[in-house]
C-alpha positions in Angstrom: -63.9 16.3 28.2 -62.1 20.0 28.0 -61.0 19.1 24.3 -64.6 18.2 23.5 -65.8 21.3 24.8 -63.3 23.4 23.1 -64.2 22.1 19.7 -67.7 23.0 20.3 -67.1 26.2 21.1 -64.4 27.2 18.5 -66.7 25.8 15.8 -69.7 27.7 16.9 -67.8 30.9 17.3 -65.5 31.2 14.8 -68.7 32.7 12.4 -68.3 35.9 14.7 -64.5 36.6 13.2 -66.0 37.2 9.8 -68.2 39.8 10.9 -66.4 42.8 11.0 -65.2 41.7 7.6 -68.5 41.1 6.1 -69.6 44.5 7.8 -66.9 46.6 6.5 -67.1 44.7 2.9 -63.4 43.8 3.5 -62.1 40.3 2.5 -63.3 37.5 5.1 -60.5 36.4 7.4 -60.0 32.9 8.7 -60.4 31.8 12.2 -57.7 32.9 14.3 -58.9 31.5 17.6 -59.9 34.7 19.0 -62.8 33.3 20.8 -62.7 30.4 23.1 -58.9 29.8 22.8 -57.3 26.6 24.4 -55.5 28.3 27.0 -58.3 29.4 29.4 -61.1 27.1 31.2 -64.2 26.2 29.8 -67.3 25.9 31.9 -70.5 24.2 30.6 -73.5 24.3 32.6 -77.1 23.2 31.9 -80.4 21.6 34.1 -79.2 18.4 32.5 -76.3 16.4 30.4 -76.8 13.0 29.1 -74.2 11.3 27.2 -73.8 8.0 25.5 -70.3 6.8 24.6 -71.7 4.1 22.8 -73.9 6.3 20.3 -70.9 9.0 20.6 -73.4 11.9 21.6 -74.0 14.3 24.4 -76.8 16.3 25.1 -77.3 19.4 27.0 -80.9 20.5 28.3 -82.3 23.3 30.1 -80.5 26.8 30.1 -77.5 25.8 28.2 -74.7 27.9 29.2 -71.0 27.9 27.8 -68.5 30.4 29.0 -64.6 31.1 28.6 -62.9 34.3 29.3 -65.8 36.6 28.1 -67.2 34.6 25.5 -70.7 33.3 26.1 -73.0 30.8 24.1 -76.7 30.6 25.4 -79.2 27.7 24.3 -82.0 25.7 25.5 -80.9 22.6 24.0 -77.6 21.4 22.5 -76.6 17.8 20.9 -73.2 16.9 20.1 -71.8 14.2 18.1 -68.2 13.0 18.5 -66.0 10.3 17.0 -64.5 7.3 18.8 -61.3 9.6 19.3 -63.1 12.5 20.8 -63.6 14.8 17.7 -66.4 16.8 17.3 -68.5 15.8 14.1 -71.5 17.6 14.5 -73.5 20.4 16.9 -76.9 20.9 17.0 -78.2 23.9 19.3 -81.7 24.9 19.7 -84.0 27.1 21.3 -83.0 31.0 21.9 -79.3 30.2 20.5 -76.9 33.7 21.5 -73.1 33.7 21.0 -71.6 36.5 22.0 -68.1 38.0 22.8 -67.2 41.6 23.4 -69.9 43.7 21.6 -70.4 41.0 18.9 -73.8 38.8 19.2 -75.2 36.3 16.9 -78.9 35.8 17.7 -81.0 32.4 16.1 -83.5 29.7 16.9 -80.9 27.1 15.8 -77.1 26.7 15.1 -75.8 23.6 13.2 -72.3 22.7 12.7 -71.0 20.2 10.5 -67.3 19.1 10.5 -67.8 17.3 7.4 -69.3 20.3 5.6 -66.7 22.6 7.3 -70.0 25.0 7.8 -72.0 26.7 10.7 -75.6 27.4 9.8 -77.9 29.5 11.7 -81.6 29.3 10.9 -84.6 30.9 12.4 -84.5 34.6 11.6 -80.4 35.0 12.5 -79.3 38.2 13.2 -75.7 39.2 13.8 -74.5 42.4 15.3 -71.3 44.0 15.8 -71.7 47.1 17.6 -74.0 49.3 16.0 -74.4 47.3 12.9 -76.1 44.1 11.9 -76.8 41.7 9.2 -80.0 39.9 9.4 -81.5 36.8 7.2 -83.6 34.1 7.0 -80.4 31.7 7.0 -76.5 32.2 7.7 -74.0 29.9 6.6 -70.5 30.2 7.5 -67.7 28.4 5.6 -64.9 27.5 7.7 -62.2 27.1 5.7 -62.4 30.4 3.2 -64.2 32.2 6.3 -67.0 33.1 3.4 -70.4 33.8 4.9 -73.9 33.5 2.8 -77.0 35.2 4.2 -80.4 34.4 2.4 -83.0 37.1 2.7 -80.4 39.2 3.8 -80.9 43.2 5.4 -77.4 44.8 6.5 -77.6 47.9 8.0 -74.5 49.5 8.7 -73.7 52.5 10.8 -71.3 55.1 9.0 -68.9 56.9 11.5 -69.6 54.4 14.4 -66.1 52.2 15.6 -66.7 48.8 15.9 -64.9 47.8 19.2 -64.9 43.8 18.4 
C-alpha cells in the first residue's frame, strides 16, 4: 500500500515542480522527486476507504488528506485504479482539490492522472500559485515526460521583484 500511495502522490504533485519555470519563462524541468519522496512515511486519511482487488480500484471518500514531510493533498473524493502488479494506472480526485508544498499550491475542482497518457489534467477553474505569482485557466495539463504545461484560457500574473521560495 505504501508503494501504491507513493505513486499517487508523485504523479499528482509533480506538476508543482514545473511552476517556477513556467512563471519565470525558463525551460521546464522534469520532475526530480522533490515532492512526496520515497524516504518519508505517507499518511492518507479519509472518512471512508473502499478497495476492490477484483476491480483493482480504491476509493477514498470524505475529507481525503494525503501528507508526507510537509506536502499535502486535499480532496473530497479520490479513486485510484491500479494494475495487478500494484502500479498506478489512473487517479481521479474531485471536489476542492488542493495540492501544496512550501509556498506552492494548485487548486482545482478535479485532477486526473493518466499513466498511459503520461499527463495530469486539472479542471474546474484551476489556479496554480508560486509565492505571489499565479497561473489560472479553465484547464491545466502537465505532460510528465517532457515537463511541458498547457493552460487553456490562461491568465498569468507575475509579481516583479518578488522572490519565490519554492
